[in-house]
GUVOKOL-779098 format. One line per 5 residues: their letters; for each residue x, y, z of N, C-alpha, C, O. Coordinates in steps of 0.05 Angstrom, whole numbers. Layout:
N
a	X,Y,Z,X,Y,Z,X,Y,Z,X,Y,Z | ...;
# end
This chain:
156
xxxxx	16,-23,-1,1,1,0,16,25,0,9,45,-12 | 40,24,13,57,48,17,69,54,-13,71,77,-21 | 75,33,-28,84,38,-55,63,53,-71,68,73,-84 | 38,42,-70,20,55,-84,15,85,-77,12,102,-94 | 15,90,-51,11,116,-42,35,134,-52,30,158,-59;
xxxxx	58,124,-52,84,140,-63,80,145,-93,84,168,-103 | 74,122,-106,68,127,-135,45,145,-143,48,162,-160 | 24,142,-130,1,159,-132,10,188,-130,3,205,-147 | 25,193,-109,32,219,-102,53,232,-122,53,256,-128 | 69,215,-131,89,222,-150,72,233,-176,73,256,-185;
xxxxx	55,212,-186,42,218,-209,25,245,-207,25,260,-226 | 11,248,-186,-6,272,-183,13,297,-183,9,316,-198 | 33,295,-167,54,318,-168,62,327,-193,62,351,-201 | 70,303,-209,81,311,-235,60,321,-254,66,338,-270 | 36,311,-253,14,322,-268,9,351,-263,6,366,-282;
xxxxx	7,358,-238,-1,386,-233,24,404,-239,20,427,-249 | 45,396,-234,70,410,-243,71,416,-274,76,439,-282 | 67,394,-289,65,395,-318,42,412,-327,45,427,-347 | 20,412,-314,-1,429,-321,5,457,-316,-2,474,-333 | 16,464,-294,23,491,-285,44,502,-304,43,526,-311;
xxxxx	64,485,-313,83,495,-332,75,493,-362,91,498,-380 | 50,486,-365,37,483,-392,54,463,-408,59,468,-432 | 64,442,-396,79,420,-411,62,398,-420,62,375,-411 | 44,409,-441,24,392,-452,35,366,-465,19,347,-465 | 59,363,-475,70,342,-487,72,318,-465,64,296,-471;
xxxxx	83,324,-441,83,306,-419,57,295,-411,54,271,-408 | 39,311,-408,10,304,-400,-1,286,-424,-12,265,-418 | 0,294,-447,-11,281,-471,4,253,-473,-9,233,-480 | 28,251,-466,44,224,-467,34,207,-445,30,183,-449 | 30,217,-422,18,200,-400,-11,191,-407,-17,167,-405;
xxxxx	-27,208,-415,-54,202,-424,-53,180,-445,-68,160,-442 | -39,181,-463,-36,162,-487,-25,138,-476,-35,116,-483 | -5,140,-458,6,114,-446,-17,97,-431,-21,73,-434 | -31,112,-416,-50,99,-397,-74,89,-416,-85,68,-410 | -81,102,-435,-104,92,-453,-94,70,-468,-111,53,-472;
xxxxx	-71,65,-478,-61,43,-493,-51,20,-475,-44,-2,-486 | -50,24,-450,-37,2,-430,-58,-22,-433,-82,-20,-437 | -42,-45,-432,-56,-73,-434,-69,-80,-409,-90,-93,-409 | -56,-72,-385,-69,-81,-360,-74,-57,-341,-55,-45,-330 | -100,-52,-337,-107,-30,-321,-111,-40,-292,-111,-22,-274;
xxxxx	-113,-63,-285,-119,-74,-261,-99,-63,-239,-109,-56,-217 | -75,-62,-244,-54,-55,-223,-55,-23,-217,-43,-14,-198 | -68,-8,-235,-64,21,-231,-90,33,-233,-91,56,-240 | -114,20,-226,-140,30,-227,-143,56,-212,-155,74,-223 | -132,58,-186,-134,81,-171,-119,104,-178,-127,126,-172;
xxxxx	-95,100,-192,-81,124,-205,-97,131,-229,-102,155,-232 | -106,115,-245,-122,122,-267,-149,139,-258,-157,159,-270 | -159,129,-237,-182,147,-225,-172,175,-219,-184,194,-227 | -151,177,-207,-139,205,-202,-134,220,-225,-137,245,-226 | -125,205,-247,-118,219,-270,-144,227,-284,-146,249,-295;
xxxxx	-164,211,-283,-192,219,-294,-202,243,-280,-212,262,-293 | -199,244,-255,-207,270,-241,-190,293,-250,-202,314,-254 | -165,292,-253,-149,311,-265,-156,321,-288,-158,346,-292 | -161,302,-308,-168,309,-333,-193,324,-334,-195,343,-349 | -215,316,-320,-239,328,-317,-236,356,-307,-248,374,-319;
xxxxx	-221,360,-286,-217,385,-273,-204,406,-292,-211,430,-293 | -185,395,-308,-173,413,-325,-183,415,-353,-170,425,-371 | -208,404,-357,-223,409,-382,-217,389,-405,-226,392,-427 | -200,368,-399,-193,352,-419,-215,327,-419,-209,304,-412 | -237,334,-427,-260,318,-423,-261,292,-440,-268,270,-430;
xxxxx	-253,295,-466,-251,272,-483,-230,253,-474,-235,229,-476 | -206,262,-466,-185,246,-456,-197,229,-431,-194,205,-428 | -211,245,-415,-222,230,-389,-240,209,-395,-238,187,-384 | -260,216,-413,-279,191,-421,-266,171,-436,-275,148,-435 | -243,176,-452,-226,155,-464,-216,136,-443,-218,112,-446;
xxxxx	-206,146,-422,-193,133,-401,-209,115,-385,-202,93,-377 | -235,129,-378,-255,117,-363,-263,89,-380,-264,67,-369 | -268,92,-406,-276,70,-421,-258,47,-421,-266,24,-422 | -233,52,-419,-212,31,-422,-203,20,-396,-193,-3,-394 | -206,37,-375,-194,28,-348,-210,23,-323,-201,14,-302;
xxxxx	-237,31,-328,-253,30,-302,-276,9,-303,-294,9,-286 | -278,-8,-321,-298,-28,-321,-294,-48,-299,-272,-54,-291 | -315,-58,-289,-343,-48,-290,-345,-22,-276,-333,-17,-255 | -364,-5,-288,-366,24,-278,-382,24,-251,-405,15,-249 | -369,34,-233,-384,38,-207,-399,61,-208,-397,75,-228;
xxxxx	-415,69,-188,-433,92,-191,-418,117,-196,-427,134,-211 | -394,120,-182,-378,147,-186,-370,150,-215,-371,172,-224 | -362,128,-230,-354,128,-256,-380,133,-274,-378,148,-294 | -402,121,-267,-427,126,-283,-435,155,-281,-443,166,-302 | -435,168,-257,-442,193,-257,-422,213,-271,-428,234,-281;
xxxxx	-398,204,-270,-375,221,-282,-378,218,-313,-376,238,-328 | -383,194,-323,-391,191,-352,-413,210,-360,-410,226,-379 | -432,207,-347,-457,224,-353,-450,256,-351,-458,272,-368 | -436,262,-330,-428,291,-326,-409,302,-349,-412,324,-360 | -390,284,-356,-373,293,-377,-387,296,-404,-382,315,-419;
xxxxx	-406,276,-409,-423,278,-435,-440,303,-432,-446,315,-452 | -449,312,-409,-467,336,-407,-449,360,-414,-458,378,-429 | -425,362,-404,-406,382,-410,-398,385,-437,-391,407,-447 | -399,363,-450,-391,363,-478,-413,366,-497,-409,369,-522 | -440,367,-484,-465,369,-497,-469,346,-518,-480,351,-540;
xxxxx	-461,325,-513,-460,301,-529,-462,275,-513,-444,270,-497 | -482,260,-515,-484,236,-498,-482,210,-509,-488,189,-497 | -471,213,-536,-465,189,-549,-448,168,-536,-453,144,-538 | -426,177,-521,-411,158,-506,-423,147,-484,-419,123,-479 | -440,162,-468,-456,152,-447,-473,130,-457,-472,108,-446;
xxxxx	-488,136,-477,-506,116,-489,-491,89,-500,-504,68,-499 | -466,91,-509,-451,69,-517,-439,52,-491,-438,28,-491 | -431,68,-469,-419,56,-447,-439,44,-426,-435,23,-414 | -461,61,-423,-480,52,-402,-505,40,-415,-513,47,-437 | -516,22,-401,-545,13,-412,-568,24,-395,-578,12,-376;
xxxxx	-575,48,-405,-593,66,-391,-622,54,-398,-631,56,-421 | -634,43,-377,-659,32,-378,-673,36,-352,-663,52,-335 | -697,22,-348,-712,25,-322,-696,14,-299,-697,25,-277 | -681,-9,-304,-667,-21,-281,-643,-5,-274,-635,-3,-250 | -630,8,-296,-609,27,-291,-615,48,-272,-601,54,-253;
xxxxx	-640,61,-278,-649,84,-264,-654,78,-238,-645,94,-221 | -669,55,-231,-677,45,-204,-655,37,-188,-657,41,-163 | -630,26,-199,-610,13,-184,-587,33,-177,-569,28,-161 | -590,58,-192,-569,78,-192,-568,93,-163,-587,91,-148 | -547,105,-158,-549,121,-135,-558,150,-139,-563,158,-162;
xxxxx	-560,166,-119,-569,192,-123,-553,209,-142,-565,226,-155 | -526,206,-143,-511,224,-161,-515,216,-192,-516,232,-211 | -516,190,-194,-522,180,-222,-551,189,-231,-555,196,-255 | -573,188,-212,-597,197,-220,-597,226,-225,-613,235,-242 | -582,243,-212,-582,270,-216,-571,276,-243,-582,294,-256;
xxxxx	-550,262,-252,-540,267,-279,-562,257,-300,-566,270,-321 | -576,232,-294,-597,223,-311,-617,244,-318,-627,246,-341 | -624,260,-295,-642,283,-301,-636,300,-322,-654,306,-338 | -611,309,-325,-598,323,-346,-600,309,-373,-608,320,-394 | -594,285,-372,-595,266,-396,-621,265,-407,-626,271,-431;
xxxxx	-641,257,-390,-666,256,-401,-679,283,-410,-695,284,-428 | -671,306,-397,-679,332,-408,-666,336,-437,-679,346,-456 | -641,330,-439,-626,333,-463,-640,317,-487,-643,327,-509 | -648,293,-480,-659,275,-503,-690,281,-504,-704,271,-522 | -702,297,-486,-728,305,-486,-747,277,-481,-765,270,-497;
xxxxx	-741,263,-460,-754,240,-452,-767,245,-424,-756,240,-403 | -792,256,-426,-805,262,-402,-813,240,-383,-814,243,-359 | -819,218,-397,-826,192,-380,-805,185,-363,-809,182,-339 | -779,180,-373,-756,173,-358,-745,194,-338,-735,188,-316 | -748,219,-348,-744,243,-330,-760,241,-303,-750,246,-281;
xxxxx	-784,234,-307,-802,233,-283,-792,207,-265,-790,209,-241 | -785,187,-278,-775,162,-265,-751,169,-248,-751,163,-224 | -730,183,-258,-706,192,-248,-713,209,-222,-704,204,-200 | -729,229,-229,-737,246,-207,-751,233,-181,-748,241,-158 | -767,213,-189,-782,196,-166,-759,181,-152,-759,179,-128;
xxxxx	-739,170,-166,-719,153,-154,-702,170,-136,-695,162,-114 | -695,196,-145,-682,213,-130,-696,220,-104,-683,223,-83 | -722,224,-105,-737,230,-82,-735,208,-62,-733,213,-38 | -736,182,-73,-734,158,-55,-707,158,-43,-705,154,-19 | -686,162,-57,-658,162,-46,-655,184,-25,-642,179,-4;
xxxxx	-665,207,-30,-665,229,-9,-681,220,18,-673,226,40 | -701,207,14,-717,199,37,-701,178,53,-701,181,78 | -686,157,40,-672,140,54,-649,152,69,-642,144,91 | -637,173,57,-615,188,70,-625,200,95,-614,197,117 | -647,213,90,-660,229,115,-667,207,137,-662,212,161;
xxxxx	-678,184,129,-680,163,150,-657,155,165,-656,155,190 | -636,149,149,-610,139,162,-599,164,184,-590,158,206 | -601,189,174,-594,210,190,-608,212,215,-596,215,236 | -634,210,211,-653,209,236,-645,187,257,-643,191,281 | -641,163,243,-633,139,262,-606,144,276,-603,138,300;
xxxxx	-588,154,262,-561,160,274,-564,180,296,-552,179,317 | -584,200,289,-585,223,311,-599,209,335,-590,213,357 | -620,194,333,-634,180,354,-617,163,371,-617,163,396 | -600,148,356,-579,128,368,-560,144,387,-554,135,409 | -551,168,377,-535,186,393,-544,197,417,-528,205,434;
x	-572,198,420,-583,210,445,-580,192,469,-588,199,491;
# end
């Protein structure tokens, strides 16, 4: 674990330094290396940090390229990130290719995915699924309120 933490810190330090220095060649080389890598299982967490960096710095296409090759199966965080990046790009083609967006997906998603689904369904003008996503969000919010209430009561 210590090696991972050191490597992660070194990679992130280098990334932000390169970004600050506008050394785009190094950033692009790292992105290309990560996208072309054969085995992503050993560096999934570093890839996640790189994806966050890419999204923060507006390199949205590179971020979604790296998600596609390195993050399968997509957890809720990556699902919402895919949808958010597509929203920022004003193009949901990649989300539609990477995610199976159907009734089951809507109901099994967490609040953050459902939040992004609201934007998606508005974008594609699907009022029926928009209502389903909003209803699921309301259910998720009620569950969180119940948990907070139970923790509060238990603390008394």
